[in-house]
N, CA, C and O atoms as a Tinker XYZ file with bonds, in Angstrom:
   296  protein
     1  N     35.611000  -47.607000   50.331000    73     2
     2  CA    35.325000  -46.994000   49.062000    64     1     3
     3  C     36.279000  -45.813000   48.879000    63     2     4     5
     4  O     36.439000  -44.989000   49.780000    81     3
     5  N     36.904000  -45.741000   47.717000    73     3     6
     6  CA    37.838000  -44.666000   47.417000    64     5     7
     7  C     37.377000  -43.935000   46.169000    63     6     8     9
     8  O     36.820000  -44.532000   45.248000    81     7
     9  N     37.617000  -42.653000   46.157000    73     7    10
    10  CA    37.281000  -41.866000   44.974000    64     9    11
    11  C     38.546000  -41.458000   44.212000    63    10    12    13
    12  O     38.495000  -40.621000   43.311000    81    11
    13  N     39.681000  -42.059000   44.585000    73    11    14
    14  CA    40.970000  -41.726000   43.976000    64    13    15
    15  C     41.719000  -42.996000   43.628000    63    14    16    17
    16  O     41.588000  -44.014000   44.307000    81    15
    17  N     42.499000  -42.930000   42.574000    73    15    18
    18  CA    43.336000  -44.079000   42.235000    64    17    19
    19  C     44.463000  -44.198000   43.261000    63    18    20    21
    20  O     44.808000  -43.206000   43.903000    81    19
    21  N     45.034000  -45.369000   43.427000    73    19    22
    22  CA    46.165000  -45.512000   44.356000    64    21    23
    23  C     47.326000  -44.576000   43.998000    63    22    24    25
    24  O     47.997000  -44.051000   44.887000    81    23
    25  N     47.557000  -44.372000   42.721000    73    23    26
    26  CA    48.646000  -43.488000   42.293000    64    25    27
    27  C     48.383000  -42.043000   42.714000    63    26    28    29
    28  O     49.278000  -41.351000   43.198000    81    27
    29  N     47.135000  -41.599000   42.520000    73    27    30
    30  CA    46.779000  -40.233000   42.910000    64    29    31
    31  C     46.847000  -40.076000   44.427000    63    30    32    33
    32  O     47.300000  -39.045000   44.925000    81    31
    33  N     46.402000  -41.087000   45.158000    73    31    34
    34  CA    46.458000  -41.037000   46.623000    64    33    35
    35  C     47.908000  -40.948000   47.094000    63    34    36    37
    36  O     48.211000  -40.195000   48.020000    81    35
    37  N     48.792000  -41.699000   46.476000    73    35    38
    38  CA    50.214000  -41.659000   46.852000    64    37    39
    39  C     50.821000  -40.297000   46.530000    63    38    40    41
    40  O     51.609000  -39.774000   47.318000    81    39
    41  N     50.468000  -39.717000   45.394000    73    39    42
    42  CA    50.966000  -38.387000   45.034000    64    41    43
    43  C     50.481000  -37.352000   46.053000    63    42    44    45
    44  O     51.228000  -36.454000   46.440000    81    43
    45  N     49.233000  -37.486000   46.478000    73    43    46
    46  CA    48.690000  -36.572000   47.478000    64    45    47
    47  C     49.432000  -36.726000   48.803000    63    46    48    49
    48  O     49.792000  -35.730000   49.430000    81    47
    49  N     49.659000  -37.952000   49.227000    73    47    50
    50  CA    50.387000  -38.187000   50.474000    64    49    51
    51  C     51.812000  -37.646000   50.396000    63    50    52    53
    52  O     52.314000  -37.074000   51.364000    81    51
    53  N     52.459000  -37.822000   49.255000    73    51    54
    54  CA    53.821000  -37.308000   49.081000    64    53    55
    55  C     53.826000  -35.781000   49.198000    63    54    56    57
    56  O     54.725000  -35.207000   49.811000    81    55
    57  N     52.831000  -35.134000   48.615000    73    55    58
    58  CA    52.740000  -33.673000   48.705000    64    57    59
    59  C     52.518000  -33.244000   50.156000    63    58    60    61
    60  O     53.117000  -32.271000   50.613000    81    59
    61  N     51.676000  -33.951000   50.867000    73    59    62
    62  CA    51.427000  -33.627000   52.273000    64    61    63
    63  C     52.685000  -33.818000   53.118000    63    62    64    65
    64  O     52.942000  -33.025000   54.024000    81    63
    65  N     53.467000  -34.854000   52.838000    73    63    66
    66  CA    54.705000  -35.101000   53.588000    64    65    67
    67  C     55.731000  -33.992000   53.377000    63    66    68    69
    68  O     56.544000  -33.719000   54.261000    81    67
    69  N     55.696000  -33.359000   52.216000    73    67    70
    70  CA    56.643000  -32.273000   51.935000    64    69    71
    71  C     56.272000  -30.971000   52.637000    63    70    72    73
    72  O     57.106000  -30.076000   52.771000    81    71
    73  N     55.020000  -30.862000   53.086000    73    71    74
    74  CA    54.563000  -29.641000   53.743000    64    73    75
    75  C     55.013000  -29.605000   55.200000    63    74    76    77
    76  O     55.188000  -30.638000   55.847000    81    75
    77  N     55.194000  -28.388000   55.691000    73    75    78
    78  CA    55.450000  -28.212000   57.119000    64    77    79
    79  C     54.117000  -28.333000   57.861000    63    78    80    81
    80  O     53.051000  -28.328000   57.245000    81    79
    81  N     54.190000  -28.441000   59.179000    73    79    82
    82  CA    52.970000  -28.490000   59.982000    64    81    83
    83  C     52.073000  -27.283000   59.742000    63    82    84    85
    84  O     50.876000  -27.445000   59.506000    81    83
    85  N     52.633000  -26.067000   59.799000    73    83    86
    86  CA    51.784000  -24.896000   59.535000    64    85    87
    87  C     51.186000  -24.892000   58.123000    63    86    88    89
    88  O     50.060000  -24.432000   57.936000    81    87
    89  N     51.912000  -25.391000   57.144000    73    87    90
    90  CA    51.369000  -25.463000   55.781000    64    89    91
    91  C     50.199000  -26.443000   55.719000    63    90    92    93
    92  O     49.190000  -26.167000   55.071000    81    91
    93  N     50.333000  -27.589000   56.393000    73    91    94
    94  CA    49.234000  -28.566000   56.423000    64    93    95
    95  C     48.014000  -27.981000   57.128000    63    94    96    97
    96  O     46.883000  -28.175000   56.683000    81    95
    97  N     48.245000  -27.265000   58.230000    73    95    98
    98  CA    47.136000  -26.644000   58.954000    64    97    99
    99  C     46.453000  -25.594000   58.084000    63    98   100   101
   100  O     45.225000  -25.521000   58.047000    81    99
   101  N     47.230000  -24.795000   57.395000    73    99   102
   102  CA    46.670000  -23.779000   56.506000    64   101   103
   103  C     45.828000  -24.421000   55.407000    63   102   104   105
   104  O     44.747000  -23.927000   55.084000    81   103
   105  N     46.312000  -25.509000   54.838000    73   103   106
   106  CA    45.569000  -26.220000   53.788000    64   105   107
   107  C     44.266000  -26.798000   54.354000    63   106   108   109
   108  O     43.225000  -26.732000   53.701000    81   107
   109  N     44.322000  -27.356000   55.553000    73   107   110
   110  CA    43.117000  -27.916000   56.175000    64   109   111
   111  C     42.071000  -26.822000   56.403000    63   110   112   113
   112  O     40.885000  -27.024000   56.144000    81   111
   113  N     42.520000  -25.669000   56.888000    73   111   114
   114  CA    41.587000  -24.561000   57.108000    64   113   115
   115  C     41.013000  -24.065000   55.787000    63   114   116   117
   116  O     39.825000  -23.752000   55.704000    81   115
   117  N     41.846000  -23.993000   54.761000    73   115   118
   118  CA    41.394000  -23.576000   53.423000    64   117   119
   119  C     40.312000  -24.522000   52.897000    63   118   120   121
   120  O     39.298000  -24.077000   52.360000    81   119
   121  N     40.533000  -25.816000   53.054000    73   119   122
   122  CA    39.550000  -26.802000   52.597000    64   121   123
   123  C     38.264000  -26.722000   53.419000    63   122   124   125
   124  O     37.168000  -26.882000   52.881000    81   123
   125  N     38.399000  -26.475000   54.715000    73   123   126
   126  CA    37.226000  -26.350000   55.572000    64   125   127
   127  C     36.362000  -25.166000   55.137000    63   126   128   129
   128  O     35.140000  -25.287000   55.043000    81   127
   129  N     36.986000  -24.040000   54.876000    73   127   130
   130  CA    36.247000  -22.852000   54.425000    64   129   131
   131  C     35.579000  -23.127000   53.080000    63   130   132   133
   132  O     34.424000  -22.757000   52.869000    81   131
   133  N     36.305000  -23.775000   52.177000    73   131   134
   134  CA    35.748000  -24.081000   50.852000    64   133   135
   135  C     34.528000  -24.997000   50.969000    63   134   136   137
   136  O     33.525000  -24.782000   50.288000    81   135
   137  N     34.609000  -26.011000   51.825000    73   135   138
   138  CA    33.476000  -26.920000   51.993000    64   137   139
   139  C     32.285000  -26.206000   52.621000    63   138   140   141
   140  O     31.140000  -26.449000   52.239000    81   139
   141  N     32.550000  -25.330000   53.579000    73   139   142
   142  CA    31.472000  -24.580000   54.211000    64   141   143
   143  C     30.780000  -23.673000   53.197000    63   142   144   145
   144  O     29.553000  -23.574000   53.188000    81   143
   145  N     31.549000  -23.020000   52.356000    73   143   146
   146  CA    30.964000  -22.153000   51.324000    64   145   147
   147  C     30.176000  -22.964000   50.291000    63   146   148   149
   148  O     29.135000  -22.519000   49.808000    81   147
   149  N     30.679000  -24.152000   49.957000    73   147   150
   150  CA    29.971000  -25.032000   49.017000    64   149   151
   151  C     28.625000  -25.453000   49.608000    63   150   152   153
   152  O     27.601000  -25.416000   48.926000    81   151
   153  N     28.635000  -25.851000   50.868000    73   151   154
   154  CA    27.393000  -26.256000   51.530000    64   153   155
   155  C     26.440000  -25.071000   51.638000    63   154   156   157
   156  O     25.241000  -25.220000   51.402000    81   155
   157  N     26.952000  -23.907000   51.988000    73   155   158
   158  CA    26.110000  -22.717000   52.107000    64   157   159
   159  C     25.457000  -22.376000   50.767000    63   158   160   161
   160  O     24.284000  -22.006000   50.721000    81   159
   161  N     26.206000  -22.499000   49.696000    73   159   162
   162  CA    25.667000  -22.244000   48.359000    64   161   163
   163  C     24.559000  -23.239000   48.016000    63   162   164   165
   164  O     23.519000  -22.861000   47.478000    81   163
   165  N     24.793000  -24.514000   48.334000    73   163   166
   166  CA    23.774000  -25.538000   48.078000    64   165   167
   167  C     22.512000  -25.266000   48.886000    63   166   168   169
   168  O     21.400000  -25.358000   48.366000    81   167
   169  N     22.691000  -24.930000   50.164000    73   167   170
   170  CA    21.536000  -24.635000   51.011000    64   169   171
   171  C     20.774000  -23.418000   50.503000    63   170   172   173
   172  O     19.544000  -23.393000   50.537000    81   171
   173  N     21.502000  -22.411000   50.034000    73   171   174
   174  CA    20.856000  -21.196000   49.520000    64   173   175
   175  C     20.010000  -21.523000   48.284000    63   174   176   177
   176  O     18.923000  -20.972000   48.112000    81   175
   177  N     20.507000  -22.416000   47.426000    73   175   178
   178  CA    19.741000  -22.820000   46.239000    64   177   179
   179  C     18.511000  -23.636000   46.633000    63   178   180   181
   180  O     17.444000  -23.484000   46.037000    81   179
   181  N     18.661000  -24.503000   47.642000    73   179   182
   182  CA    17.544000  -25.337000   48.084000    64   181   183
   183  C     16.505000  -24.542000   48.864000    63   182   184   185
   184  O     15.320000  -24.875000   48.848000    81   183
   185  N     16.955000  -23.486000   49.550000    73   183   186
   186  CA    16.067000  -22.708000   50.419000    64   185   187
   187  C     16.284000  -21.209000   50.192000    63   186   188   189
   188  O     16.817000  -20.525000   51.066000    81   187
   189  N     15.879000  -20.699000   49.040000    73   187   190
   190  CA    16.110000  -19.276000   48.748000    64   189   191
   191  C     15.382000  -18.340000   49.714000    63   190   192   193
   192  O     15.726000  -17.163000   49.819000    81   191
   193  N     14.389000  -18.857000   50.409000    73   191   194
   194  CA    13.630000  -18.031000   51.352000    64   193   195
   195  C     14.342000  -17.853000   52.698000    63   194   196   197
   196  O     13.933000  -17.008000   53.495000    81   195
   197  N     15.396000  -18.630000   52.969000    73   195   198
   198  CA    16.091000  -18.563000   54.247000    64   197   199
   199  C     16.911000  -17.286000   54.359000    63   198   200   201
   200  O     17.506000  -16.823000   53.386000    81   199
   201  N     16.928000  -16.734000   55.553000    73   199   202
   202  CA    17.767000  -15.573000   55.849000    64   201   203
   203  C     19.223000  -16.031000   56.042000    63   202   204   205
   204  O     19.509000  -17.226000   56.117000    81   203
   205  N     20.116000  -15.067000   56.117000    73   203   206
   206  CA    21.529000  -15.380000   56.373000    64   205   207
   207  C     21.672000  -16.093000   57.717000    63   206   208   209
   208  O     22.476000  -17.016000   57.849000    81   207
   209  N     20.897000  -15.669000   58.710000    73   207   210
   210  CA    20.941000  -16.311000   60.027000    64   209   211
   211  C     20.483000  -17.778000   59.936000    63   210   212   213
   212  O     21.078000  -18.651000   60.568000    81   211
   213  N     19.444000  -18.042000   59.164000    73   211   214
   214  CA    18.974000  -19.427000   59.010000    64   213   215
   215  C     20.030000  -20.277000   58.304000    63   214   216   217
   216  O     20.229000  -21.438000   58.661000    81   215
   217  N     20.699000  -19.714000   57.319000    73   215   218
   218  CA    21.765000  -20.448000   56.634000    64   217   219
   219  C     22.897000  -20.786000   57.607000    63   218   220   221
   220  O     23.383000  -21.916000   57.631000    81   219
   221  N     23.307000  -19.810000   58.399000    73   219   222
   222  CA    24.385000  -20.038000   59.370000    64   221   223
   223  C     23.977000  -21.080000   60.399000    63   222   224   225
   224  O     24.787000  -21.914000   60.805000    81   223
   225  N     22.734000  -21.031000   60.815000    73   223   226
   226  CA    22.225000  -22.005000   61.779000    64   225   227
   227  C     22.308000  -23.429000   61.209000    63   226   228   229
   228  O     22.720000  -24.361000   61.900000    81   227
   229  N     21.918000  -23.577000   59.960000    73   227   230
   230  CA    21.962000  -24.909000   59.330000    64   229   231
   231  C     23.403000  -25.369000   59.128000    63   230   232   233
   232  O     23.690000  -26.559000   59.257000    81   231
   233  N     24.306000  -24.457000   58.817000    73   231   234
   234  CA    25.719000  -24.818000   58.717000    64   233   235
   235  C     26.238000  -25.345000   60.053000    63   234   236   237
   236  O     26.972000  -26.332000   60.092000    81   235
   237  N     25.857000  -24.687000   61.139000    73   235   238
   238  CA    26.248000  -25.168000   62.466000    64   237   239
   239  C     25.691000  -26.560000   62.726000    63   238   240   241
   240  O     26.385000  -27.429000   63.255000    81   239
   241  N     24.447000  -26.762000   62.354000    73   239   242
   242  CA    23.838000  -28.082000   62.574000    64   241   243
   243  C     24.589000  -29.152000   61.804000    63   242   244   245
   244  O     24.890000  -30.217000   62.344000    81   243
   245  N     24.893000  -28.871000   60.535000    73   243   246
   246  CA    25.635000  -29.844000   59.732000    64   245   247
   247  C     26.986000  -30.157000   60.370000    63   246   248   249
   248  O     27.423000  -31.308000   60.383000    81   247
   249  N     27.640000  -29.126000   60.897000    73   247   250
   250  CA    28.985000  -29.300000   61.434000    64   249   251
   251  C     29.009000  -29.996000   62.792000    63   250   252   253
   252  O     29.909000  -30.791000   63.064000    81   251
   253  N     28.024000  -29.703000   63.649000    73   251   254
   254  CA    28.154000  -30.124000   65.040000    64   253   255
   255  C     27.027000  -30.962000   65.608000    63   254   256   257
   256  O     27.215000  -31.596000   66.646000    81   255
   257  N     25.881000  -30.992000   64.985000    73   255   258
   258  CA    24.751000  -31.669000   65.610000    64   257   259
   259  C     23.954000  -32.477000   64.590000    63   258   260   261
   260  O     23.604000  -31.961000   63.529000    81   259
   261  N     23.671000  -33.719000   64.901000    73   259   262
   262  CA    22.868000  -34.522000   63.980000    64   261   263
   263  C     21.396000  -34.125000   63.976000    63   262   264   265
   264  O     20.663000  -34.439000   63.038000    81   263
   265  N     20.967000  -33.432000   65.034000    73   263   266
   266  CA    19.567000  -33.020000   65.145000    64   265   267
   267  C     19.482000  -31.507000   64.990000    63   266   268   269
   268  O     20.494000  -30.821000   65.134000    81   267
   269  N     18.299000  -30.972000   64.701000    73   267   270
   270  CA    18.151000  -29.508000   64.633000    64   269   271
   271  C     18.574000  -28.837000   65.941000    63   270   272   273
   272  O     18.396000  -29.395000   67.024000    81   271
   273  N     19.132000  -27.639000   65.826000    73   271   274
   274  CA    19.547000  -26.879000   67.000000    64   273   275
   275  C     18.330000  -26.299000   67.709000    63   274   276   277
   276  O     17.293000  -26.074000   67.084000    81   275
   277  N     18.451000  -26.057000   69.014000    73   275   278
   278  CA    17.355000  -25.410000   69.756000    64   277   279
   279  C     17.104000  -24.004000   69.193000    63   278   280   281
   280  O     18.024000  -23.393000   68.648000    81   279
   281  N     15.897000  -23.491000   69.312000    73   279   282
   282  CA    15.551000  -22.187000   68.732000    64   281   283
   283  C     16.463000  -21.036000   69.147000    63   282   284   285
   284  O     16.680000  -20.124000   68.350000    81   283
   285  N     17.007000  -21.045000   70.365000    73   283   286
   286  CA    17.837000  -19.941000   70.836000    64   285   287
   287  C     19.242000  -19.897000   70.257000    63   286   288   289
   288  O     19.940000  -18.897000   70.426000    81   287
   289  N     19.672000  -20.953000   69.581000    73   287   290
   290  CA    21.034000  -21.006000   69.032000    64   289   291
   291  C     21.030000  -20.641000   67.560000    63   290   292   293
   292  O     20.038000  -20.827000   66.856000    81   291
   293  N     22.172000  -20.112000   67.106000    73   291   294
   294  CA    22.318000  -19.821000   65.685000    64   293   295
   295  C     22.152000  -18.386000   65.431000    63   294   296
   296  O     22.241000  -17.948000   64.284000    81   295
């Protein structure tokens, strides 16, 4: 399943090929931060009662563990 046309995918690949390794890494980190902030915003709307620590804990779970984290982590 694709969410992009073949033409758009090719344009994206061409842009990535023009980037240096450090530029690609910087873009990947930028996208990672953006996705984390998007998820954090969604979680905050779904659970306005959660503390900042609870939000961070759930972000860790989404990123690294399919099951809830043990109480001592986060």
